[in-house]
mmCIF file of the N, C-alpha and C atoms, coordinates in Angstrom:
data_MODEL
# 
_entry.id   MODEL 
# 
loop_
_atom_site.group_PDB 
_atom_site.id 
_atom_site.type_symbol 
_atom_site.label_atom_id 
_atom_site.label_alt_id 
_atom_site.label_comp_id 
_atom_site.label_asym_id 
_atom_site.label_entity_id 
_atom_site.label_seq_id 
_atom_site.pdbx_PDB_ins_code 
_atom_site.Cartn_x 
_atom_site.Cartn_y 
_atom_site.Cartn_z 
_atom_site.occupancy 
_atom_site.B_iso_or_equiv 
_atom_site.pdbx_formal_charge 
_atom_site.auth_seq_id 
_atom_site.auth_comp_id 
_atom_site.auth_asym_id 
_atom_site.auth_atom_id 
_atom_site.pdbx_PDB_model_num 
ATOM 1   N N  . UNK A 1 1  ? 0.837  -1.174  0.000  1.00 0.00 ? 1  UNK A N  1 
ATOM 2   C CA . UNK A 1 1  ? 0.000  0.000   0.000  1.00 0.00 ? 1  UNK A CA 1 
ATOM 3   C C  . UNK A 1 1  ? 0.887  1.244   0.000  1.00 0.00 ? 1  UNK A C  1 
ATOM 4   N N  . UNK A 1 2  ? 0.629  2.122   -0.912 1.00 0.00 ? 2  UNK A N  1 
ATOM 5   C CA . UNK A 1 2  ? 1.399  3.353   -0.994 1.00 0.00 ? 2  UNK A CA 1 
ATOM 6   C C  . UNK A 1 2  ? 0.550  4.503   -0.481 1.00 0.00 ? 2  UNK A C  1 
ATOM 7   N N  . UNK A 1 3  ? 1.181  5.314   0.346  1.00 0.00 ? 3  UNK A N  1 
ATOM 8   C CA . UNK A 1 3  ? 0.530  6.504   0.864  1.00 0.00 ? 3  UNK A CA 1 
ATOM 9   C C  . UNK A 1 3  ? 1.377  7.689   0.438  1.00 0.00 ? 3  UNK A C  1 
ATOM 10  N N  . UNK A 1 4  ? 0.762  8.615   -0.228 1.00 0.00 ? 4  UNK A N  1 
ATOM 11  C CA . UNK A 1 4  ? 1.503  9.791   -0.670 1.00 0.00 ? 4  UNK A CA 1 
ATOM 12  C C  . UNK A 1 4  ? 1.184  10.935  0.276  1.00 0.00 ? 4  UNK A C  1 
ATOM 13  N N  . UNK A 1 5  ? 2.226  11.479  0.887  1.00 0.00 ? 5  UNK A N  1 
ATOM 14  C CA . UNK A 1 5  ? 2.072  12.564  1.850  1.00 0.00 ? 5  UNK A CA 1 
ATOM 15  C C  . UNK A 1 5  ? 3.016  13.702  1.476  1.00 0.00 ? 5  UNK A C  1 
ATOM 16  N N  . UNK A 1 6  ? 2.572  14.894  1.735  1.00 0.00 ? 6  UNK A N  1 
ATOM 17  C CA . UNK A 1 6  ? 3.433  16.058  1.599  1.00 0.00 ? 6  UNK A CA 1 
ATOM 18  C C  . UNK A 1 6  ? 3.884  16.409  3.007  1.00 0.00 ? 6  UNK A C  1 
ATOM 19  N N  . UNK A 1 7  ? 5.199  16.457  3.195  1.00 0.00 ? 7  UNK A N  1 
ATOM 20  C CA . UNK A 1 7  ? 5.730  16.733  4.531  1.00 0.00 ? 7  UNK A CA 1 
ATOM 21  C C  . UNK A 1 7  ? 6.679  17.921  4.469  1.00 0.00 ? 7  UNK A C  1 
ATOM 22  N N  . UNK A 1 8  ? 6.742  18.654  5.558  1.00 0.00 ? 8  UNK A N  1 
ATOM 23  C CA . UNK A 1 8  ? 7.696  19.752  5.678  1.00 0.00 ? 8  UNK A CA 1 
ATOM 24  C C  . UNK A 1 8  ? 8.987  19.199  6.260  1.00 0.00 ? 8  UNK A C  1 
ATOM 25  N N  . UNK A 1 9  ? 10.083 19.498  5.563  1.00 0.00 ? 9  UNK A N  1 
ATOM 26  C CA . UNK A 1 9  ? 11.393 19.052  6.033  1.00 0.00 ? 9  UNK A CA 1 
ATOM 27  C C  . UNK A 1 9  ? 12.269 20.286  6.206  1.00 0.00 ? 9  UNK A C  1 
ATOM 28  N N  . UNK A 1 10 ? 12.935 20.348  7.332  1.00 0.00 ? 10 UNK A N  1 
ATOM 29  C CA . UNK A 1 10 ? 13.856 21.439  7.616  1.00 0.00 ? 10 UNK A CA 1 
ATOM 30  C C  . UNK A 1 10 ? 14.876 21.543  6.482  1.00 0.00 ? 10 UNK A C  1 
ATOM 31  N N  . UNK A 1 11 ? 15.217 22.762  6.093  1.00 0.00 ? 11 UNK A N  1 
ATOM 32  C CA . UNK A 1 11 ? 16.151 22.985  4.983  1.00 0.00 ? 11 UNK A CA 1 
ATOM 33  C C  . UNK A 1 11 ? 17.507 22.315  5.222  1.00 0.00 ? 11 UNK A C  1 
ATOM 34  N N  . UNK A 1 12 ? 17.976 22.328  6.469  1.00 0.00 ? 12 UNK A N  1 
ATOM 35  C CA . UNK A 1 12 ? 19.272 21.707  6.783  1.00 0.00 ? 12 UNK A CA 1 
ATOM 36  C C  . UNK A 1 12 ? 19.223 20.210  6.524  1.00 0.00 ? 12 UNK A C  1 
ATOM 37  N N  . UNK A 1 13 ? 18.138 19.584  6.966  1.00 0.00 ? 13 UNK A N  1 
ATOM 38  C CA . UNK A 1 13 ? 17.975 18.140  6.743  1.00 0.00 ? 13 UNK A CA 1 
ATOM 39  C C  . UNK A 1 13 ? 17.835 17.852  5.259  1.00 0.00 ? 13 UNK A C  1 
ATOM 40  N N  . UNK A 1 14 ? 17.075 18.676  4.552  1.00 0.00 ? 14 UNK A N  1 
ATOM 41  C CA . UNK A 1 14 ? 16.887 18.478  3.112  1.00 0.00 ? 14 UNK A CA 1 
ATOM 42  C C  . UNK A 1 14 ? 18.217 18.564  2.369  1.00 0.00 ? 14 UNK A C  1 
ATOM 43  N N  . UNK A 1 15 ? 19.050 19.529  2.758  1.00 0.00 ? 15 UNK A N  1 
ATOM 44  C CA . UNK A 1 15 ? 20.372 19.663  2.133  1.00 0.00 ? 15 UNK A CA 1 
ATOM 45  C C  . UNK A 1 15 ? 21.205 18.408  2.377  1.00 0.00 ? 15 UNK A C  1 
ATOM 46  N N  . UNK A 1 16 ? 21.176 17.902  3.612  1.00 0.00 ? 16 UNK A N  1 
ATOM 47  C CA . UNK A 1 16 ? 21.913 16.679  3.929  1.00 0.00 ? 16 UNK A CA 1 
ATOM 48  C C  . UNK A 1 16 ? 21.367 15.492  3.143  1.00 0.00 ? 16 UNK A C  1 
ATOM 49  N N  . UNK A 1 17 ? 20.044 15.428  3.004  1.00 0.00 ? 17 UNK A N  1 
ATOM 50  C CA . UNK A 1 17 ? 19.444 14.348  2.204  1.00 0.00 ? 17 UNK A CA 1 
ATOM 51  C C  . UNK A 1 17 ? 19.899 14.425  0.752  1.00 0.00 ? 17 UNK A C  1 
ATOM 52  N N  . UNK A 1 18 ? 19.970 15.627  0.223  1.00 0.00 ? 18 UNK A N  1 
ATOM 53  C CA . UNK A 1 18 ? 20.412 15.797  -1.159 1.00 0.00 ? 18 UNK A CA 1 
ATOM 54  C C  . UNK A 1 18 ? 21.869 15.384  -1.330 1.00 0.00 ? 18 UNK A C  1 
ATOM 55  N N  . UNK A 1 19 ? 22.706 15.707  -0.344 1.00 0.00 ? 19 UNK A N  1 
ATOM 56  C CA . UNK A 1 19 ? 24.109 15.292  -0.400 1.00 0.00 ? 19 UNK A CA 1 
ATOM 57  C C  . UNK A 1 19 ? 24.226 13.762  -0.351 1.00 0.00 ? 19 UNK A C  1 
ATOM 58  N N  . UNK A 1 20 ? 23.496 13.150  0.587  1.00 0.00 ? 20 UNK A N  1 
ATOM 59  C CA . UNK A 1 20 ? 23.507 11.687  0.657  1.00 0.00 ? 20 UNK A CA 1 
ATOM 60  C C  . UNK A 1 20 ? 23.017 11.076  -0.650 1.00 0.00 ? 20 UNK A C  1 
ATOM 61  N N  . UNK A 1 21 ? 21.997 11.688  -1.205 1.00 0.00 ? 21 UNK A N  1 
ATOM 62  C CA . UNK A 1 21 ? 21.447 11.223  -2.468 1.00 0.00 ? 21 UNK A CA 1 
ATOM 63  C C  . UNK A 1 21 ? 22.501 11.250  -3.563 1.00 0.00 ? 21 UNK A C  1 
ATOM 64  N N  . UNK A 1 22 ? 23.270 12.319  -3.619 1.00 0.00 ? 22 UNK A N  1 
ATOM 65  C CA . UNK A 1 22 ? 24.322 12.442  -4.641 1.00 0.00 ? 22 UNK A CA 1 
ATOM 66  C C  . UNK A 1 22 ? 25.444 11.439  -4.404 1.00 0.00 ? 22 UNK A C  1 
ATOM 67  N N  . UNK A 1 23 ? 25.849 11.271  -3.136 1.00 0.00 ? 23 UNK A N  1 
ATOM 68  C CA . UNK A 1 23 ? 26.930 10.330  -2.822 1.00 0.00 ? 23 UNK A CA 1 
ATOM 69  C C  . UNK A 1 23 ? 26.535 8.884   -3.116 1.00 0.00 ? 23 UNK A C  1 
ATOM 70  N N  . UNK A 1 24 ? 25.299 8.544   -2.796 1.00 0.00 ? 24 UNK A N  1 
ATOM 71  C CA . UNK A 1 24 ? 24.829 7.166   -2.980 1.00 0.00 ? 24 UNK A CA 1 
ATOM 72  C C  . UNK A 1 24 ? 24.213 6.924   -4.350 1.00 0.00 ? 24 UNK A C  1 
ATOM 73  N N  . UNK A 1 25 ? 24.104 7.967   -5.155 1.00 0.00 ? 25 UNK A N  1 
ATOM 74  C CA . UNK A 1 25 ? 23.480 7.878   -6.473 1.00 0.00 ? 25 UNK A CA 1 
ATOM 75  C C  . UNK A 1 25 ? 22.076 7.278   -6.371 1.00 0.00 ? 25 UNK A C  1 
ATOM 76  N N  . UNK A 1 26 ? 21.321 7.782   -5.400 1.00 0.00 ? 26 UNK A N  1 
ATOM 77  C CA . UNK A 1 26 ? 19.936 7.365   -5.195 1.00 0.00 ? 26 UNK A CA 1 
ATOM 78  C C  . UNK A 1 26 ? 19.070 8.604   -5.067 1.00 0.00 ? 26 UNK A C  1 
ATOM 79  N N  . UNK A 1 27 ? 17.779 8.422   -5.205 1.00 0.00 ? 27 UNK A N  1 
ATOM 80  C CA . UNK A 1 27 ? 16.870 9.553   -5.061 1.00 0.00 ? 27 UNK A CA 1 
ATOM 81  C C  . UNK A 1 27 ? 16.698 9.915   -3.591 1.00 0.00 ? 27 UNK A C  1 
ATOM 82  N N  . UNK A 1 28 ? 16.314 11.156  -3.343 1.00 0.00 ? 28 UNK A N  1 
ATOM 83  C CA . UNK A 1 28 ? 16.041 11.599  -1.979 1.00 0.00 ? 28 UNK A CA 1 
ATOM 84  C C  . UNK A 1 28 ? 14.923 10.739  -1.397 1.00 0.00 ? 28 UNK A C  1 
ATOM 85  N N  . UNK A 1 29 ? 13.948 10.421  -2.227 1.00 0.00 ? 29 UNK A N  1 
ATOM 86  C CA . UNK A 1 29 ? 12.824 9.584   -1.776 1.00 0.00 ? 29 UNK A CA 1 
ATOM 87  C C  . UNK A 1 29 ? 13.322 8.230   -1.280 1.00 0.00 ? 29 UNK A C  1 
ATOM 88  N N  . UNK A 1 30 ? 14.213 7.594   -2.025 1.00 0.00 ? 30 UNK A N  1 
ATOM 89  C CA . UNK A 1 30 ? 14.695 6.269   -1.608 1.00 0.00 ? 30 UNK A CA 1 
ATOM 90  C C  . UNK A 1 30 ? 15.541 6.368   -0.337 1.00 0.00 ? 30 UNK A C  1 
ATOM 91  N N  . UNK A 1 31 ? 16.308 7.456   -0.192 1.00 0.00 ? 31 UNK A N  1 
ATOM 92  C CA . UNK A 1 31 ? 17.099 7.663   1.030  1.00 0.00 ? 31 UNK A CA 1 
ATOM 93  C C  . UNK A 1 31 ? 16.153 7.801   2.230  1.00 0.00 ? 31 UNK A C  1 
ATOM 94  N N  . UNK A 1 32 ? 15.094 8.586   2.063  1.00 0.00 ? 32 UNK A N  1 
ATOM 95  C CA . UNK A 1 32 ? 14.123 8.781   3.152  1.00 0.00 ? 32 UNK A CA 1 
ATOM 96  C C  . UNK A 1 32 ? 13.406 7.469   3.487  1.00 0.00 ? 32 UNK A C  1 
ATOM 97  N N  . UNK A 1 33 ? 13.035 6.713   2.456  1.00 0.00 ? 33 UNK A N  1 
ATOM 98  C CA . UNK A 1 33 ? 12.369 5.426   2.696  1.00 0.00 ? 33 UNK A CA 1 
ATOM 99  C C  . UNK A 1 33 ? 13.283 4.489   3.479  1.00 0.00 ? 33 UNK A C  1 
ATOM 100 N N  . UNK A 1 34 ? 14.554 4.464   3.097  1.00 0.00 ? 34 UNK A N  1 
ATOM 101 C CA . UNK A 1 34 ? 15.531 3.620   3.784  1.00 0.00 ? 34 UNK A CA 1 
ATOM 102 C C  . UNK A 1 34 ? 15.682 4.049   5.242  1.00 0.00 ? 34 UNK A C  1 
ATOM 103 N N  . UNK A 1 35 ? 15.720 5.354   5.483  1.00 0.00 ? 35 UNK A N  1 
ATOM 104 C CA . UNK A 1 35 ? 15.851 5.876   6.847  1.00 0.00 ? 35 UNK A CA 1 
ATOM 105 C C  . UNK A 1 35 ? 14.636 5.519   7.691  1.00 0.00 ? 35 UNK A C  1 
ATOM 106 N N  . UNK A 1 36 ? 13.457 5.652   7.122  1.00 0.00 ? 36 UNK A N  1 
ATOM 107 C CA . UNK A 1 36 ? 12.232 5.322   7.860  1.00 0.00 ? 36 UNK A CA 1 
ATOM 108 C C  . UNK A 1 36 ? 12.187 3.831   8.159  1.00 0.00 ? 36 UNK A C  1 
ATOM 109 N N  . UNK A 1 37 ? 12.549 3.015   7.170  1.00 0.00 ? 37 UNK A N  1 
ATOM 110 C CA . UNK A 1 37 ? 12.567 1.560   7.373  1.00 0.00 ? 37 UNK A CA 1 
ATOM 111 C C  . UNK A 1 37 ? 13.538 1.193   8.493  1.00 0.00 ? 37 UNK A C  1 
ATOM 112 N N  . UNK A 1 38 ? 14.725 1.799   8.480  1.00 0.00 ? 38 UNK A N  1 
ATOM 113 C CA . UNK A 1 38 ? 15.727 1.549   9.516  1.00 0.00 ? 38 UNK A CA 1 
ATOM 114 C C  . UNK A 1 38 ? 15.179 1.918   10.891 1.00 0.00 ? 38 UNK A C  1 
ATOM 115 N N  . UNK A 1 39 ? 14.528 3.077   10.985 1.00 0.00 ? 39 UNK A N  1 
ATOM 116 C CA . UNK A 1 39 ? 13.991 3.549   12.259 1.00 0.00 ? 39 UNK A CA 1 
ATOM 117 C C  . UNK A 1 39 ? 12.890 2.625   12.778 1.00 0.00 ? 39 UNK A C  1 
ATOM 118 N N  . UNK A 1 40 ? 12.011 2.204   11.901 1.00 0.00 ? 40 UNK A N  1 
ATOM 119 C CA . UNK A 1 40 ? 10.922 1.306   12.302 1.00 0.00 ? 40 UNK A CA 1 
ATOM 120 C C  . UNK A 1 40 ? 11.488 -0.019  12.802 1.00 0.00 ? 40 UNK A C  1 
ATOM 121 N N  . UNK A 1 41 ? 12.462 -0.587  12.084 1.00 0.00 ? 41 UNK A N  1 
ATOM 122 C CA . UNK A 1 41 ? 13.086 -1.837  12.514 1.00 0.00 ? 41 UNK A CA 1 
ATOM 123 C C  . UNK A 1 41 ? 13.791 -1.669  13.860 1.00 0.00 ? 41 UNK A C  1 
ATOM 124 N N  . UNK A 1 42 ? 14.462 -0.535  14.047 1.00 0.00 ? 42 UNK A N  1 
ATOM 125 C CA . UNK A 1 42 ? 15.142 -0.248  15.307 1.00 0.00 ? 42 UNK A CA 1 
ATOM 126 C C  . UNK A 1 42 ? 14.136 -0.210  16.460 1.00 0.00 ? 42 UNK A C  1 
ATOM 127 N N  . UNK A 1 43 ? 13.013 0.474   16.247 1.00 0.00 ? 43 UNK A N  1 
ATOM 128 C CA . UNK A 1 43 ? 12.000 0.580   17.297 1.00 0.00 ? 43 UNK A CA 1 
ATOM 129 C C  . UNK A 1 43 ? 11.370 -0.787  17.592 1.00 0.00 ? 43 UNK A C  1 
ATOM 130 N N  . UNK A 1 44 ? 11.182 -1.615  16.557 1.00 0.00 ? 44 UNK A N  1 
ATOM 131 C CA . UNK A 1 44 ? 10.638 -2.962  16.767 1.00 0.00 ? 44 UNK A CA 1 
ATOM 132 C C  . UNK A 1 44 ? 11.587 -3.781  17.641 1.00 0.00 ? 44 UNK A C  1 
ATOM 133 N N  . UNK A 1 45 ? 12.884 -3.714  17.335 1.00 0.00 ? 45 UNK A N  1 
ATOM 134 C CA . UNK A 1 45 ? 13.877 -4.454  18.123 1.00 0.00 ? 45 UNK A CA 1 
ATOM 135 C C  . UNK A 1 45 ? 13.922 -3.944  19.553 1.00 0.00 ? 45 UNK A C  1 
ATOM 136 N N  . UNK A 1 46 ? 13.857 -2.630  19.697 1.00 0.00 ? 46 UNK A N  1 
ATOM 137 C CA . UNK A 1 46 ? 13.859 -2.023  21.026 1.00 0.00 ? 46 UNK A CA 1 
ATOM 138 C C  . UNK A 1 46 ? 12.656 -2.503  21.837 1.00 0.00 ? 46 UNK A C  1 
ATOM 139 N N  . UNK A 1 47 ? 11.524 -2.571  21.182 1.00 0.00 ? 47 UNK A N  1 
ATOM 140 C CA . UNK A 1 47 ? 10.298 -3.017  21.863 1.00 0.00 ? 47 UNK A CA 1 
ATOM 141 C C  . UNK A 1 47 ? 10.373 -4.503  22.228 1.00 0.00 ? 47 UNK A C  1 
ATOM 142 N N  . UNK A 1 48 ? 10.955 -5.311  21.333 1.00 0.00 ? 48 UNK A N  1 
ATOM 143 C CA . UNK A 1 48 ? 11.105 -6.739  21.611 1.00 0.00 ? 48 UNK A CA 1 
ATOM 144 C C  . UNK A 1 48 ? 12.011 -6.978  22.816 1.00 0.00 ? 48 UNK A C  1 
ATOM 145 N N  . UNK A 1 49 ? 13.066 -6.177  22.922 1.00 0.00 ? 49 UNK A N  1 
ATOM 146 C CA . UNK A 1 49 ? 13.977 -6.318  24.058 1.00 0.00 ? 49 UNK A CA 1 
ATOM 147 C C  . UNK A 1 49 ? 13.281 -6.018  25.377 1.00 0.00 ? 49 UNK A C  1 
ATOM 148 N N  . UNK A 1 50 ? 12.266 -5.167  25.332 1.00 0.00 ? 50 UNK A N  1 
ATOM 149 C CA . UNK A 1 50 ? 11.555 -4.773  26.551 1.00 0.00 ? 50 UNK A CA 1 
ATOM 150 C C  . UNK A 1 50 ? 10.533 -5.824  26.999 1.00 0.00 ? 50 UNK A C  1 
ATOM 151 N N  . UNK A 1 51 ? 10.245 -6.803  26.118 1.00 0.00 ? 51 UNK A N  1 
ATOM 152 C CA . UNK A 1 51 ? 9.266  -7.832  26.462 1.00 0.00 ? 51 UNK A CA 1 
ATOM 153 C C  . UNK A 1 51 ? 9.858  -8.841  27.448 1.00 0.00 ? 51 UNK A C  1 
ATOM 154 N N  . UNK A 1 52 ? 8.994  -9.401  28.266 1.00 0.00 ? 52 UNK A N  1 
ATOM 155 C CA . UNK A 1 52 ? 9.429  -10.478 29.154 1.00 0.00 ? 52 UNK A CA 1 
ATOM 156 C C  . UNK A 1 52 ? 9.598  -11.749 28.325 1.00 0.00 ? 52 UNK A C  1 
ATOM 157 N N  . UNK A 1 53 ? 10.234 -12.756 28.911 1.00 0.00 ? 53 UNK A N  1 
ATOM 158 C CA . UNK A 1 53 ? 10.446 -14.031 28.211 1.00 0.00 ? 53 UNK A CA 1 
ATOM 159 C C  . UNK A 1 53 ? 9.112  -14.647 27.795 1.00 0.00 ? 53 UNK A C  1 
ATOM 160 N N  . UNK A 1 54 ? 8.135  -14.597 28.693 1.00 0.00 ? 54 UNK A N  1 
ATOM 161 C CA . UNK A 1 54 ? 6.818  -15.169 28.393 1.00 0.00 ? 54 UNK A CA 1 
ATOM 162 C C  . UNK A 1 54 ? 6.133  -14.411 27.252 1.00 0.00 ? 54 UNK A C  1 
ATOM 163 N N  . UNK A 1 55 ? 6.261  -13.094 27.246 1.00 0.00 ? 55 UNK A N  1 
ATOM 164 C CA . UNK A 1 55 ? 5.661  -12.294 26.173 1.00 0.00 ? 55 UNK A CA 1 
ATOM 165 C C  . UNK A 1 55 ? 6.335  -12.593 24.838 1.00 0.00 ? 55 UNK A C  1 
ATOM 166 N N  . UNK A 1 56 ? 7.656  -12.817 24.845 1.00 0.00 ? 56 UNK A N  1 
ATOM 167 C CA . UNK A 1 56 ? 8.366  -13.177 23.606 1.00 0.00 ? 56 UNK A CA 1 
ATOM 168 C C  . UNK A 1 56 ? 7.901  -14.526 23.081 1.00 0.00 ? 56 UNK A C  1 
ATOM 169 N N  . UNK A 1 57 ? 7.721  -15.482 24.002 1.00 0.00 ? 57 UNK A N  1 
ATOM 170 C CA . UNK A 1 57 ? 7.227  -16.797 23.598 1.00 0.00 ? 57 UNK A CA 1 
ATOM 171 C C  . UNK A 1 57 ? 5.833  -16.696 23.005 1.00 0.00 ? 57 UNK A C  1 
ATOM 172 N N  . UNK A 1 58 ? 4.979  -15.890 23.626 1.00 0.00 ? 58 UNK A N  1 
ATOM 173 C CA . UNK A 1 58 ? 3.617  -15.697 23.123 1.00 0.00 ? 58 UNK A CA 1 
ATOM 174 C C  . UNK A 1 58 ? 3.641  -15.074 21.728 1.00 0.00 ? 58 UNK A C  1 
ATOM 175 N N  . UNK A 1 59 ? 4.495  -14.083 21.544 1.00 0.00 ? 59 UNK A N  1 
ATOM 176 C CA . UNK A 1 59 ? 4.611  -13.434 20.236 1.00 0.00 ? 59 UNK A CA 1 
ATOM 177 C C  . UNK A 1 59 ? 5.124  -14.412 19.190 1.00 0.00 ? 59 UNK A C  1 
ATOM 178 N N  . UNK A 1 60 ? 6.112  -15.220 19.554 1.00 0.00 ? 60 UNK A N  1 
ATOM 179 C CA . UNK A 1 60 ? 6.632  -16.230 18.629 1.00 0.00 ? 60 UNK A CA 1 
ATOM 180 C C  . UNK A 1 60 ? 5.561  -17.219 18.230 1.00 0.00 ? 60 UNK A C  1 
ATOM 181 N N  . UNK A 1 61 ? 4.767  -17.654 19.195 1.00 0.00 ? 61 UNK A N  1 
ATOM 182 C CA . UNK A 1 61 ? 3.671  -18.585 18.901 1.00 0.00 ? 61 UNK A CA 1 
ATOM 183 C C  . UNK A 1 61 ? 2.640  -17.936 17.982 1.00 0.00 ? 61 UNK A C  1 
ATOM 184 N N  . UNK A 1 62 ? 2.318  -16.671 18.245 1.00 0.00 ? 62 UNK A N  1 
ATOM 185 C CA . UNK A 1 62 ? 1.371  -15.951 17.386 1.00 0.00 ? 62 UNK A CA 1 
ATOM 186 C C  . UNK A 1 62 ? 1.880  -15.873 15.951 1.00 0.00 ? 62 UNK A C  1 
ATOM 187 N N  . UNK A 1 63 ? 3.167  -15.557 15.793 1.00 0.00 ? 63 UNK A N  1 
ATOM 188 C CA . UNK A 1 63 ? 3.743  -15.474 14.445 1.00 0.00 ? 63 UNK A CA 1 
ATOM 189 C C  . UNK A 1 63 ? 3.716  -16.825 13.740 1.00 0.00 ? 63 UNK A C  1 
ATOM 190 N N  . UNK A 1 64 ? 4.008  -17.889 14.470 1.00 0.00 ? 64 UNK A N  1 
ATOM 191 C CA . UNK A 1 64 ? 3.928  -19.237 13.878 1.00 0.00 ? 64 UNK A CA 1 
ATOM 192 C C  . UNK A 1 64 ? 2.504  -19.583 13.476 1.00 0.00 ? 64 UNK A C  1 
ATOM 193 N N  . UNK A 1 65 ? 1.562  -19.222 14.322 1.00 0.00 ? 65 UNK A N  1 
ATOM 194 C CA . UNK A 1 65 ? 0.158  -19.513 14.020 1.00 0.00 ? 65 UNK A CA 1 
ATOM 195 C C  . UNK A 1 65 ? -0.308 -18.758 12.774 1.00 0.00 ? 65 UNK A C  1 
ATOM 196 N N  . UNK A 1 66 ? 0.196  -17.545 12.574 1.00 0.00 ? 66 UNK A N  1 
ATOM 197 C CA . UNK A 1 66 ? -0.180 -16.763 11.399 1.00 0.00 ? 66 UNK A CA 1 
ATOM 198 C C  . UNK A 1 66 ? 0.378  -17.381 10.118 1.00 0.00 ? 66 UNK A C  1 
ATOM 199 N N  . UNK A 1 67 ? 1.482  -18.122 10.227 1.00 0.00 ? 67 UNK A N  1 
ATOM 200 C CA . UNK A 1 67 ? 2.095  -18.739 9.055  1.00 0.00 ? 67 UNK A CA 1 
ATOM 201 C C  . UNK A 1 67 ? 1.476  -20.090 8.713  1.00 0.00 ? 67 UNK A C  1 
ATOM 202 N N  . UNK A 1 68 ? 0.695  -20.621 9.612  1.00 0.00 ? 68 UNK A N  1 
ATOM 203 C CA . UNK A 1 68 ? 0.163  -21.967 9.404  1.00 0.00 ? 68 UNK A CA 1 
ATOM 204 C C  . UNK A 1 68 ? -0.874 -21.989 8.289  1.00 0.00 ? 68 UNK A C  1 
ATOM 205 N N  . UNK A 1 69 ? -1.018 -23.147 7.705  1.00 0.00 ? 69 UNK A N  1 
ATOM 206 C CA . UNK A 1 69 ? -2.000 -23.361 6.647  1.00 0.00 ? 69 UNK A CA 1 
ATOM 207 C C  . UNK A 1 69 ? -3.340 -23.681 7.298  1.00 0.00 ? 69 UNK A C  1 
ATOM 208 N N  . UNK A 1 70 ? -4.287 -22.804 7.164  1.00 0.00 ? 70 UNK A N  1 
ATOM 209 C CA . UNK A 1 70 ? -5.586 -22.977 7.827  1.00 0.00 ? 70 UNK A CA 1 
ATOM 210 C C  . UNK A 1 70 ? -6.475 -23.984 7.118  1.00 0.00 ? 70 UNK A C  1 
ATOM 211 N N  . UNK A 1 71 ? -6.084 -24.359 5.919  1.00 0.00 ? 71 UNK A N  1 
ATOM 212 C CA . UNK A 1 71 ? -6.861 -25.343 5.166  1.00 0.00 ? 71 UNK A CA 1 
ATOM 213 C C  . UNK A 1 71 ? -6.472 -26.775 5.536  1.00 0.00 ? 71 UNK A C  1 
ATOM 214 N N  . UNK A 1 72 ? -5.287 -26.927 6.112  1.00 0.00 ? 72 UNK A N  1 
ATOM 215 C CA . UNK A 1 72 ? -4.802 -28.244 6.476  1.00 0.00 ? 72 UNK A CA 1 
ATOM 216 C C  . UNK A 1 72 ? -5.497 -28.719 7.750  1.00 0.00 ? 72 UNK A C  1 
ATOM 217 N N  . UNK A 1 73 ? -5.988 -29.937 7.726  1.00 0.00 ? 73 UNK A N  1 
ATOM 218 C CA . UNK A 1 73 ? -6.673 -30.484 8.902  1.00 0.00 ? 73 UNK A CA 1 
ATOM 219 C C  . UNK A 1 73 ? -6.015 -31.795 9.322  1.00 0.00 ? 73 UNK A C  1 
ATOM 220 N N  . UNK A 1 74 ? -6.188 -32.126 10.577 1.00 0.00 ? 74 UNK A N  1 
ATOM 221 C CA . UNK A 1 74 ? -5.702 -33.407 11.095 1.00 0.00 ? 74 UNK A CA 1 
ATOM 222 C C  . UNK A 1 74 ? -6.853 -34.079 11.818 1.00 0.00 ? 74 UNK A C  1 
ATOM 223 N N  . UNK A 1 75 ? -6.739 -35.397 11.917 1.00 0.00 ? 75 UNK A N  1 
ATOM 224 C CA . UNK A 1 75 ? -7.790 -36.140 12.611 1.00 0.00 ? 75 UNK A CA 1 
ATOM 225 C C  . UNK A 1 75 ? -7.529 -36.134 14.115 1.00 0.00 ? 75 UNK A C  1 
ATOM 226 N N  . UNK A 1 76 ? -8.537 -36.488 14.858 1.00 0.00 ? 76 UNK A N  1 
ATOM 227 C CA . UNK A 1 76 ? -8.422 -36.576 16.309 1.00 0.00 ? 76 UNK A CA 1 
ATOM 228 C C  . UNK A 1 76 ? -7.356 -37.605 16.692 1.00 0.00 ? 76 UNK A C  1 
ATOM 229 N N  . UNK A 1 77 ? -7.325 -38.722 15.954 1.00 0.00 ? 77 UNK A N  1 
ATOM 230 C CA . UNK A 1 77 ? -6.340 -39.770 16.223 1.00 0.00 ? 77 UNK A CA 1 
ATOM 231 C C  . UNK A 1 77 ? -4.909 -39.254 16.037 1.00 0.00 ? 77 UNK A C  1 
ATOM 232 N N  . UNK A 1 78 ? -4.677 -38.453 15.003 1.00 0.00 ? 78 UNK A N  1 
ATOM 233 C CA . UNK A 1 78 ? -3.334 -37.902 14.778 1.00 0.00 ? 78 UNK A CA 1 
ATOM 234 C C  . UNK A 1 78 ? -2.907 -37.004 15.937 1.00 0.00 ? 78 UNK A C  1 
ATOM 235 N N  . UNK A 1 79 ? -3.832 -36.229 16.453 1.00 0.00 ? 79 UNK A N  1 
ATOM 236 C CA . UNK A 1 79 ? -3.521 -35.359 17.596 1.00 0.00 ? 79 UNK A CA 1 
ATOM 237 C C  . UNK A 1 79 ? -3.207 -36.194 18.817 1.00 0.00 ? 79 UNK A C  1 
ATOM 238 N N  . UNK A 1 80 ? -4.028 -37.217 19.080 1.00 0.00 ? 80 UNK A N  1 
ATOM 239 C CA . UNK A 1 80 ? -3.824 -38.054 20.259 1.00 0.00 ? 80 UNK A CA 1 
ATOM 240 C C  . UNK A 1 80 ? -2.500 -38.808 20.158 1.00 0.00 ? 80 UNK A C  1 
ATOM 241 N N  . UNK A 1 81 ? -2.152 -39.281 18.962 1.00 0.00 ? 81 UNK A N  1 
ATOM 242 C CA . UNK A 1 81 ? -0.883 -39.976 18.762 1.00 0.00 ? 81 UNK A CA 1 
ATOM 243 C C  . UNK A 1 81 ? 0.302  -39.042 18.979 1.00 0.00 ? 81 UNK A C  1 
ATOM 244 N N  . UNK A 1 82 ? 0.182  -37.789 18.565 1.00 0.00 ? 82 UNK A N  1 
ATOM 245 C CA . UNK A 1 82 ? 1.257  -36.824 18.747 1.00 0.00 ? 82 UNK A CA 1 
ATOM 246 C C  . UNK A 1 82 ? 1.441  -36.493 20.231 1.00 0.00 ? 82 UNK A C  1 
ATOM 247 N N  . UNK A 1 83 ? 0.377  -36.555 21.015 1.00 0.00 ? 83 UNK A N  1 
ATOM 248 C CA . UNK A 1 83 ? 0.455  -36.242 22.425 1.00 0.00 ? 83 UNK A CA 1 
ATOM 249 C C  . UNK A 1 83 ? 1.051  -37.368 23.255 1.00 0.00 ? 83 UNK A C  1 
ATOM 250 N N  . UNK A 1 84 ? 1.043  -38.571 22.713 1.00 0.00 ? 84 UNK A N  1 
ATOM 251 C CA . UNK A 1 84 ? 1.588  -39.729 23.447 1.00 0.00 ? 84 UNK A CA 1 
ATOM 252 C C  . UNK A 1 84 ? 3.075  -39.747 23.506 1.00 0.00 ? 84 UNK A C  1 
# 
């Protein structure tokens, strides 16, 4: 999903973005996207570190459950055999 926004950027920051853009041979837009992506990932990691062990386990289980195939079914016998 793409969201187009007009944002005000301080002239000093814009100048630095333009310099980075020239050095990296990339557009200012791609530099900004990369910076935002980096910041979001950093904040996610920071938040994960703040979770307790139990909360991390719960989150891991939730992520695994989201990846599972909901169309796949097992019989009651298969479940009981796996529990033995």
